[in-house]
N, CA, C and O atoms as CSV, one atom per row, in Angstrom:
chain,resi,resn,atom,element,x,y,z
A,1,MET,N,N,0.855,-1.177,0.000
A,1,MET,CA,C,0.000,0.000,0.000
A,1,MET,C,C,0.894,1.231,0.000
A,1,MET,O,O,1.838,1.327,0.784
A,2,ASN,N,N,0.591,2.154,-0.872
A,2,ASN,CA,C,1.338,3.409,-0.880
A,2,ASN,C,C,0.469,4.516,-0.279
A,2,ASN,O,O,-0.657,4.266,0.150
A,3,LYS,N,N,0.992,5.716,-0.252
A,3,LYS,CA,C,0.303,6.842,0.388
A,3,LYS,C,C,-1.050,7.126,-0.265
A,3,LYS,O,O,-2.039,7.357,0.431
A,4,LEU,N,N,-1.095,7.109,-1.594
A,4,LEU,CA,C,-2.362,7.382,-2.284
A,4,LEU,C,C,-3.405,6.306,-2.000
A,4,LEU,O,O,-4.592,6.604,-1.869
A,5,GLU,N,N,-2.961,5.059,-1.907
A,5,GLU,CA,C,-3.887,3.972,-1.578
A,5,GLU,C,C,-4.395,4.100,-0.146
A,5,GLU,O,O,-5.553,3.786,0.128
A,6,LEU,N,N,-3.549,4.554,0.763
A,6,LEU,CA,C,-3.961,4.791,2.142
A,6,LEU,C,C,-5.012,5.891,2.192
A,6,LEU,O,O,-6.022,5.755,2.882
A,7,ILE,N,N,-4.781,6.974,1.469
A,7,ILE,CA,C,-5.750,8.076,1.416
A,7,ILE,C,C,-7.085,7.568,0.891
A,7,ILE,O,O,-8.135,7.908,1.435
A,8,GLN,N,N,-7.053,6.757,-0.162
A,8,GLN,CA,C,-8.275,6.222,-0.739
A,8,GLN,C,C,-9.001,5.299,0.252
A,8,GLN,O,O,-10.227,5.339,0.350
A,9,ALA,N,N,-8.248,4.473,0.981
A,9,ALA,CA,C,-8.850,3.559,1.960
A,9,ALA,C,C,-9.534,4.341,3.081
A,9,ALA,O,O,-10.632,3.983,3.510
A,10,ILE,N,N,-8.890,5.404,3.553
A,10,ILE,CA,C,-9.499,6.242,4.592
A,10,ILE,C,C,-10.761,6.892,4.058
A,10,ILE,O,O,-11.788,6.926,4.736
A,11,LYS,N,N,-10.680,7.405,2.849
A,11,LYS,CA,C,-11.851,8.037,2.207
A,11,LYS,C,C,-13.011,7.046,2.111
A,11,LYS,O,O,-14.146,7.377,2.452
A,12,ASP,N,N,-12.720,5.837,1.649
A,12,ASP,CA,C,-13.761,4.833,1.465
A,12,ASP,C,C,-14.386,4.373,2.783
A,12,ASP,O,O,-15.594,4.149,2.856
A,13,ARG,N,N,-13.571,4.235,3.808
A,13,ARG,CA,C,-14.066,3.708,5.086
A,13,ARG,C,C,-14.724,4.744,5.978
A,13,ARG,O,O,-15.562,4.404,6.814
A,14,THR,N,N,-14.350,6.014,5.807
A,14,THR,CA,C,-14.862,7.032,6.724
A,14,THR,C,C,-15.907,7.950,6.101
A,14,THR,O,O,-16.668,8.603,6.815
A,15,GLY,N,N,-15.943,8.001,4.785
A,15,GLY,CA,C,-16.860,8.931,4.137
A,15,GLY,C,C,-16.312,10.347,4.072
A,15,GLY,O,O,-17.011,11.267,3.648
A,16,LEU,N,N,-15.057,10.527,4.492
A,16,LEU,CA,C,-14.436,11.847,4.378
A,16,LEU,C,C,-14.162,12.149,2.906
A,16,LEU,O,O,-14.123,11.243,2.074
A,17,THR,N,N,-13.975,13.416,2.600
A,17,THR,CA,C,-13.605,13.778,1.238
A,17,THR,C,C,-12.156,13.384,1.000
A,17,THR,O,O,-11.419,13.078,1.938
A,18,LYS,N,N,-11.758,13.394,-0.264
A,18,LYS,CA,C,-10.371,13.056,-0.583
A,18,LYS,C,C,-9.425,14.072,0.064
A,18,LYS,O,O,-8.368,13.691,0.567
A,19,GLN,N,N,-9.789,15.353,0.058
A,19,GLN,CA,C,-8.936,16.383,0.660
A,19,GLN,C,C,-8.824,16.184,2.166
A,19,GLN,O,O,-7.737,16.330,2.725
A,20,GLU,N,N,-9.930,15.853,2.833
A,20,GLU,CA,C,-9.890,15.613,4.276
A,20,GLU,C,C,-9.030,14.385,4.603
A,20,GLU,O,O,-8.272,14.391,5.573
A,21,SER,N,N,-9.154,13.344,3.794
A,21,SER,CA,C,-8.343,12.141,3.992
A,21,SER,C,C,-6.866,12.445,3.770
A,21,SER,O,O,-6.011,11.972,4.519
A,22,THR,N,N,-6.568,13.235,2.742
A,22,THR,CA,C,-5.188,13.640,2.453
A,22,THR,C,C,-4.622,14.437,3.617
A,22,THR,O,O,-3.486,14.213,4.036
A,23,ASP,N,N,-5.415,15.371,4.142
A,23,ASP,CA,C,-4.976,16.186,5.280
A,23,ASP,C,C,-4.702,15.319,6.510
A,23,ASP,O,O,-3.749,15.562,7.250
A,24,MET,N,N,-5.551,14.303,6.722
A,24,MET,CA,C,-5.381,13.410,7.872
A,24,MET,C,C,-4.069,12.627,7.760
A,24,MET,O,O,-3.315,12.528,8.728
A,25,VAL,N,N,-3.803,12.076,6.583
A,25,VAL,CA,C,-2.576,11.310,6.364
A,25,VAL,C,C,-1.364,12.220,6.498
A,25,VAL,O,O,-0.368,11.843,7.117
A,26,LYS,N,N,-1.441,13.415,5.924
A,26,LYS,CA,C,-0.327,14.366,6.016
A,26,LYS,C,C,-0.064,14.745,7.468
A,26,LYS,O,O,1.091,14.790,7.891
A,27,LEU,N,N,-1.105,15.016,8.231
A,27,LEU,CA,C,-0.956,15.356,9.641
A,27,LEU,C,C,-0.294,14.216,10.410
A,27,LEU,O,O,0.591,14.448,11.234
A,28,PHE,N,N,-0.724,12.988,10.140
A,28,PHE,CA,C,-0.160,11.822,10.818
A,28,PHE,C,C,1.331,11.692,10.523
A,28,PHE,O,O,2.138,11.573,11.444
A,29,PHE,N,N,1.697,11.715,9.245
A,29,PHE,CA,C,3.110,11.547,8.879
A,29,PHE,C,C,3.963,12.726,9.332
A,29,PHE,O,O,5.104,12.540,9.754
A,30,ASP,N,N,3.420,13.937,9.247
A,30,ASP,CA,C,4.167,15.110,9.725
A,30,ASP,C,C,4.418,15.012,11.225
A,30,ASP,O,O,5.498,15.362,11.698
A,31,SER,N,N,3.424,14.537,11.973
A,31,SER,CA,C,3.576,14.388,13.425
A,31,SER,C,C,4.639,13.345,13.762
A,31,SER,O,O,5.463,13.555,14.651
A,32,LEU,N,N,4.615,12.207,13.038
A,32,LEU,CA,C,5.642,11.180,13.245
A,32,LEU,C,C,7.025,11.762,12.980
A,32,LEU,O,O,7.944,11.587,13.780
A,33,THR,N,N,7.166,12.446,11.867
A,33,THR,CA,C,8.463,13.001,11.472
A,33,THR,C,C,8.960,14.019,12.490
A,33,THR,O,O,10.121,13.970,12.897
A,34,GLU,N,N,8.092,14.942,12.908
A,34,GLU,CA,C,8.495,15.972,13.874
A,34,GLU,C,C,8.942,15.346,15.195
A,34,GLU,O,O,9.906,15.798,15.811
A,35,THR,N,N,8.238,14.312,15.616
A,35,THR,CA,C,8.580,13.639,16.864
A,35,THR,C,C,9.946,12.964,16.758
A,35,THR,O,O,10.751,13.042,17.687
A,36,MET,N,N,10.210,12.302,15.630
A,36,MET,CA,C,11.501,11.634,15.461
A,36,MET,C,C,12.640,12.629,15.298
A,36,MET,O,O,13.748,12.377,15.772
A,37,VAL,N,N,12.388,13.758,14.634
A,37,VAL,CA,C,13.429,14.784,14.490
A,37,VAL,C,C,13.869,15.268,15.869
A,37,VAL,O,O,15.045,15.563,16.078
A,38,LYS,N,N,12.922,15.350,16.813
A,38,LYS,CA,C,13.253,15.757,18.181
A,38,LYS,C,C,13.990,14.653,18.935
A,38,LYS,O,O,14.536,14.891,20.012
A,39,GLY,N,N,14.005,13.445,18.371
A,39,GLY,CA,C,14.678,12.330,19.019
A,39,GLY,C,C,13.775,11.528,19.935
A,39,GLY,O,O,14.241,10.638,20.646
A,40,ASP,N,N,12.479,11.838,19.923
A,40,ASP,CA,C,11.538,11.135,20.787
A,40,ASP,C,C,11.079,9.824,20.156
A,40,ASP,O,O,11.068,9.677,18.934
A,41,ARG,N,N,10.708,8.890,20.997
A,41,ARG,CA,C,10.219,7.579,20.576
A,41,ARG,C,C,8.715,7.649,20.342
A,41,ARG,O,O,8.006,8.385,21.029
A,42,ILE,N,N,8.235,6.885,19.377
A,42,ILE,CA,C,6.804,6.790,19.080
A,42,ILE,C,C,6.399,5.346,19.306
A,42,ILE,O,O,7.023,4.431,18.771
A,43,GLU,N,N,5.356,5.139,20.096
A,43,GLU,CA,C,4.884,3.779,20.349
A,43,GLU,C,C,3.390,3.702,20.091
A,43,GLU,O,O,2.603,4.434,20.690
A,44,ILE,N,N,3.013,2.810,19.195
A,44,ILE,CA,C,1.609,2.547,18.906
A,44,ILE,C,C,1.370,1.116,19.380
A,44,ILE,O,O,1.696,0.162,18.673
A,45,ARG,N,N,0.806,0.968,20.564
A,45,ARG,CA,C,0.656,-0.342,21.211
A,45,ARG,C,C,0.004,-1.365,20.293
A,45,ARG,O,O,-1.009,-1.096,19.646
A,46,GLY,N,N,0.612,-2.542,20.256
A,46,GLY,CA,C,0.096,-3.638,19.452
A,46,GLY,C,C,0.513,-3.568,17.993
A,46,GLY,O,O,0.439,-4.567,17.279
A,47,LEU,N,N,0.951,-2.392,17.542
A,47,LEU,CA,C,1.326,-2.241,16.142
A,47,LEU,C,C,2.837,-2.140,15.973
A,47,LEU,O,O,3.461,-3.018,15.377
A,48,CYS,N,N,3.426,-1.059,16.502
A,48,CYS,CA,C,4.849,-0.855,16.274
A,48,CYS,C,C,5.385,0.274,17.132
A,48,CYS,O,O,4.646,0.960,17.837
A,49,SER,N,N,6.692,0.442,17.047
A,49,SER,CA,C,7.317,1.621,17.631
A,49,SER,C,C,8.363,2.133,16.642
A,49,SER,O,O,8.936,1.369,15.864
A,50,PHE,N,N,8.590,3.411,16.691
A,50,PHE,CA,C,9.613,4.068,15.889
A,50,PHE,C,C,10.569,4.730,16.862
A,50,PHE,O,O,10.143,5.310,17.861
A,51,PHE,N,N,11.846,4.648,16.579
A,51,PHE,CA,C,12.817,5.305,17.424
A,51,PHE,C,C,14.043,5.647,16.593
A,51,PHE,O,O,14.213,5.167,15.473
A,52,ILE,N,N,14.888,6.484,17.167
A,52,ILE,CA,C,16.090,6.960,16.488
A,52,ILE,C,C,17.310,6.265,17.086
A,52,ILE,O,O,17.457,6.207,18.307
A,53,LYS,N,N,18.173,5.743,16.238
A,53,LYS,CA,C,19.464,5.206,16.678
A,53,LYS,C,C,20.531,6.203,16.249
A,53,LYS,O,O,20.530,6.703,15.124
A,54,GLU,N,N,21.428,6.473,17.166
A,54,GLU,CA,C,22.519,7.394,16.861
A,54,GLU,C,C,23.811,6.615,16.689
A,54,GLU,O,O,24.145,5.755,17.503
A,55,TYR,N,N,24.532,6.923,15.625
A,55,TYR,CA,C,25.788,6.263,15.324
A,55,TYR,C,C,26.925,7.266,15.393
A,55,TYR,O,O,26.815,8.387,14.896
A,56,ASP,N,N,28.017,6.849,16.016
A,56,ASP,CA,C,29.203,7.701,16.084
A,56,ASP,C,C,29.888,7.731,14.719
A,56,ASP,O,O,29.741,6.814,13.911
A,57,GLY,N,N,30.633,8.795,14.486
A,57,GLY,CA,C,31.444,8.881,13.276
A,57,GLY,C,C,32.602,7.892,13.360
A,57,GLY,O,O,32.937,7.400,14.438
A,58,TYR,N,N,33.193,7.616,12.239
A,58,TYR,CA,C,34.323,6.694,12.205
A,58,TYR,C,C,35.203,7.018,11.009
A,58,TYR,O,O,34.828,7.805,10.139
A,59,THR,N,N,36.376,6.403,10.977
A,59,THR,CA,C,37.279,6.589,9.850
A,59,THR,C,C,37.117,5.394,8.922
A,59,THR,O,O,37.329,4.249,9.320
A,60,GLY,N,N,36.740,5.678,7.686
A,60,GLY,CA,C,36.567,4.630,6.693
A,60,GLY,C,C,37.589,4.779,5.584
A,60,GLY,O,O,38.514,5.586,5.682
A,61,ARG,N,N,37.422,4.005,4.542
A,61,ARG,CA,C,38.326,4.072,3.394
A,61,ARG,C,C,37.521,4.263,2.121
A,61,ARG,O,O,36.464,3.659,1.942
A,62,ASN,N,N,38.037,5.116,1.235
A,62,ASN,CA,C,37.443,5.281,-0.085
A,62,ASN,C,C,37.809,4.025,-0.882
A,62,ASN,O,O,38.994,3.738,-1.054
A,63,PRO,N,N,36.826,3.277,-1.370
A,63,PRO,CA,C,37.134,2.023,-2.064
A,63,PRO,C,C,37.924,2.210,-3.361
A,63,PRO,O,O,38.654,1.306,-3.767
A,64,LYS,N,N,37.791,3.359,-4.011
A,64,LYS,CA,C,38.524,3.589,-5.266
A,64,LYS,C,C,39.981,3.954,-5.026
A,64,LYS,O,O,40.885,3.445,-5.688
A,65,THR,N,N,40.189,4.855,-4.058
A,65,THR,CA,C,41.548,5.361,-3.853
A,65,THR,C,C,42.273,4.718,-2.675
A,65,THR,O,O,43.502,4.748,-2.606
A,66,GLY,N,N,41.522,4.144,-1.761
A,66,GLY,CA,C,42.138,3.561,-0.568
A,66,GLY,C,C,42.465,4.594,0.495
A,66,GLY,O,O,42.970,4.239,1.560
A,67,LYS,N,N,42.186,5.874,0.231
A,67,LYS,CA,C,42.474,6.933,1.192
A,67,LYS,C,C,41.512,6.862,2.370
A,67,LYS,O,O,40.358,6.455,2.231
A,68,LYS,N,N,42.017,7.269,3.537
A,68,LYS,CA,C,41.168,7.327,4.727
A,68,LYS,C,C,40.192,8.494,4.592
A,68,LYS,O,O,40.543,9.577,4.125
A,69,VAL,N,N,38.971,8.238,5.012
A,69,VAL,CA,C,37.919,9.254,4.937
A,69,VAL,C,C,37.195,9.287,6.278
A,69,VAL,O,O,36.864,8.247,6.847
A,70,LYS,N,N,36.958,10.496,6.770
A,70,LYS,CA,C,36.208,10.625,8.022
A,70,LYS,C,C,34.721,10.589,7.687
A,70,LYS,O,O,34.222,11.410,6.918
A,71,VAL,N,N,34.020,9.618,8.283
A,71,VAL,CA,C,32.576,9.477,8.072
A,71,VAL,C,C,31.893,10.065,9.299
A,71,VAL,O,O,32.124,9.606,10.418
A,72,PRO,N,N,31.039,11.097,9.093
A,72,PRO,CA,C,30.393,11.735,10.241
A,72,PRO,C,C,29.350,10.817,10.882
A,72,PRO,O,O,28.833,9.898,10.247
A,73,GLY,N,N,29.057,11.089,12.150
A,73,GLY,CA,C,28.003,10.359,12.845
A,73,GLY,C,C,26.656,10.667,12.214
A,73,GLY,O,O,26.502,11.648,11.485
A,74,LYS,N,N,25.688,9.817,12.505
A,74,LYS,CA,C,24.358,10.053,11.938
A,74,LYS,C,C,23.282,9.501,12.842
A,74,LYS,O,O,23.541,8.689,13.730
A,75,ARG,N,N,22.082,9.954,12.598
A,75,ARG,CA,C,20.888,9.487,13.303
A,75,ARG,C,C,19.971,8.852,12.273
A,75,ARG,O,O,19.685,9.451,11.236
A,76,LEU,N,N,19.512,7.643,12.555
A,76,LEU,CA,C,18.641,6.948,11.616
A,76,LEU,C,C,17.366,6.474,12.310
A,76,LEU,O,O,17.410,6.008,13.449
A,77,PRO,N,N,16.221,6.595,11.616
A,77,PRO,CA,C,14.974,6.099,12.198
A,77,PRO,C,C,14.883,4.574,12.072
A,77,PRO,O,O,15.321,3.996,11.077
A,78,PHE,N,N,14.311,3.939,13.086
A,78,PHE,CA,C,14.104,2.497,13.077
A,78,PHE,C,C,12.655,2.179,13.402
A,78,PHE,O,O,11.993,2.901,14.148
A,79,PHE,N,N,12.182,1.095,12.832
A,79,PHE,CA,C,10.830,0.592,13.026
A,79,PHE,C,C,10.938,-0.759,13.716
A,79,PHE,O,O,11.726,-1.613,13.308
A,80,LYS,N,N,10.148,-0.945,14.756
A,80,LYS,CA,C,10.128,-2.241,15.441
A,80,LYS,C,C,8.673,-2.691,15.532
A,80,LYS,O,O,7.859,-2.019,16.166
A,81,PRO,N,N,8.335,-3.818,14.906
A,81,PRO,CA,C,6.944,-4.281,14.966
A,81,PRO,C,C,6.576,-4.735,16.373
A,81,PRO,O,O,7.410,-5.262,17.109
A,82,GLY,N,N,5.314,-4.521,16.735
A,82,GLY,CA,C,4.815,-4.972,18.026
A,82,GLY,C,C,4.459,-6.451,17.982
A,82,GLY,O,O,4.366,-7.053,16.912
A,83,LYS,N,N,4.264,-7.020,19.156
A,83,LYS,CA,C,3.970,-8.448,19.271
A,83,LYS,C,C,2.698,-8.817,18.499
A,83,LYS,O,O,2.679,-9.807,17.767
A,84,GLU,N,N,1.655,-8.030,18.663
A,84,GLU,CA,C,0.388,-8.332,17.988
A,84,GLU,C,C,0.536,-8.290,16.470
A,84,GLU,O,O,-0.014,-9.143,15.774
A,85,LEU,N,N,1.265,-7.318,15.953
A,85,LEU,CA,C,1.483,-7.225,14.507
A,85,LEU,C,C,2.263,-8.438,14.017
A,85,LEU,O,O,1.917,-9.028,12.994
A,86,LYS,N,N,3.306,-8.809,14.738
A,86,LYS,CA,C,4.092,-9.978,14.343
A,86,LYS,C,C,3.221,-11.232,14.291
A,86,LYS,O,O,3.312,-12.026,13.355
A,87,GLU,N,N,2.380,-11.396,15.306
A,87,GLU,CA,C,1.512,-12.574,15.350
A,87,GLU,C,C,0.491,-12.571,14.218
A,87,GLU,O,O,0.227,-13.611,13.614
A,88,ARG,N,N,-0.079,-11.413,13.932
A,88,ARG,CA,C,-1.084,-11.341,12.866
A,88,ARG,C,C,-0.477,-11.596,11.497
A,88,ARG,O,O,-1.099,-12.236,10.649
A,89,VAL,N,N,0.726,-11.102,11.278
A,89,VAL,CA,C,1.400,-11.312,9.999
A,89,VAL,C,C,1.795,-12.779,9.852
A,89,VAL,O,O,1.710,-13.341,8.760
A,90,ASP,N,N,2.224,-13.397,10.947
A,90,ASP,CA,C,2.675,-14.780,10.911
A,90,ASP,C,C,1.517,-15.774,10.992
A,90,ASP,O,O,1.722,-16.966,10.767
A,91,TYR,N,N,0.315,-15.315,11.305
A,91,TYR,CA,C,-0.823,-16.208,11.530
A,91,TYR,C,C,-1.021,-17.268,10.450
A,91,TYR,O,O,-1.223,-18.433,10.794
A,92,PRO,N,N,-0.974,-16.927,9.159
A,92,PRO,CA,C,-1.188,-17.974,8.147
A,92,PRO,C,C,-0.147,-19.088,8.207
A,92,PRO,O,O,-0.429,-20.214,7.798
A,93,ASN,N,N,1.037,-18.795,8.703
A,93,ASN,CA,C,2.111,-19.787,8.761
A,93,ASN,C,C,2.237,-20.438,10.132
A,93,ASN,O,O,3.001,-21.386,10.312
A,94,SER,N,N,1.486,-19.923,11.089
A,94,SER,CA,C,1.619,-20.406,12.454
A,94,SER,C,C,0.868,-21.716,12.647
A,94,SER,O,O,-0.208,-21.918,12.085
A,95,LYS,N,N,1.441,-22.590,13.439
A,95,LYS,CA,C,0.793,-23.859,13.750
A,95,LYS,C,C,-0.077,-23.719,15.000
A,95,LYS,O,O,-0.799,-24.644,15.372
A,96,ARG,N,N,0.000,-22.547,15.642
A,96,ARG,CA,C,-0.800,-22.323,16.846
A,96,ARG,C,C,-2.217,-21.978,16.462
A,96,ARG,O,O,-2.432,-21.060,15.670
A,97,SER,N,N,-3.174,-22.676,16.993
A,97,SER,CA,C,-4.569,-22.458,16.627
A,97,SER,C,C,-5.223,-21.402,17.500
A,97,SER,O,O,-6.376,-21.042,17.266
A,98,SER,N,N,-4.510,-20.896,18.507
A,98,SER,CA,C,-5.124,-19.938,19.420
A,98,SER,C,C,-5.160,-18.519,18.857
A,98,SER,O,O,-5.795,-17.648,19.453
A,99,HIS,N,N,-4.501,-18.259,17.734
A,99,HIS,CA,C,-4.499,-16.926,17.146
A,99,HIS,C,C,-5.831,-16.658,16.464
A,99,HIS,O,O,-6.305,-17.455,15.654
A,100,LYS,N,N,-6.414,-15.540,16.800
A,100,LYS,CA,C,-7.654,-15.132,16.152
A,100,LYS,C,C,-7.488,-13.687,15.690
A,100,LYS,O,O,-7.056,-12.823,16.453
A,101,LEU,N,N,-7.832,-13.447,14.451
A,101,LEU,CA,C,-7.760,-12.080,13.942
A,101,LEU,C,C,-8.925,-11.282,14.482
A,101,LEU,O,O,-10.042,-11.786,14.605
A,102,LYS,N,N,-8.655,-10.048,14.798
A,102,LYS,CA,C,-9.719,-9.164,15.308
A,102,LYS,C,C,-10.424,-8.494,14.172
A,102,LYS,O,O,-11.349,-7.713,14.394
C-alpha cells in the first residue's frame, strides 16, 4: 500500500472527502516526522514503535583510492513491529490455533 492507496482507503471507510483524507494522512506523517526529528520515541501499542538510533562517526576508506575518509556520525529512524502485529502477519504460517484475527 502506498500513500495514495492509504488516502483512498481512509476516504472509502470514513466517508471523508479526498482532501480531508489527504490532510489526515499528512498530519499523521508530519507528526511522526516531527517527533523523530526531536529524538523522541513513538509507540503505537500492538502495532509498532519508531525510534532513532545514533551512530558515532568513524574513519573509513574510499574504495577507489584507498584513502582514509572521516565518516560523520548520523541518526537513523528504526521501526520495530509490536507483538500483535508480528503474530497477525505470521498467523497464516503459524501452527498455533489460538491466534484469532480481530
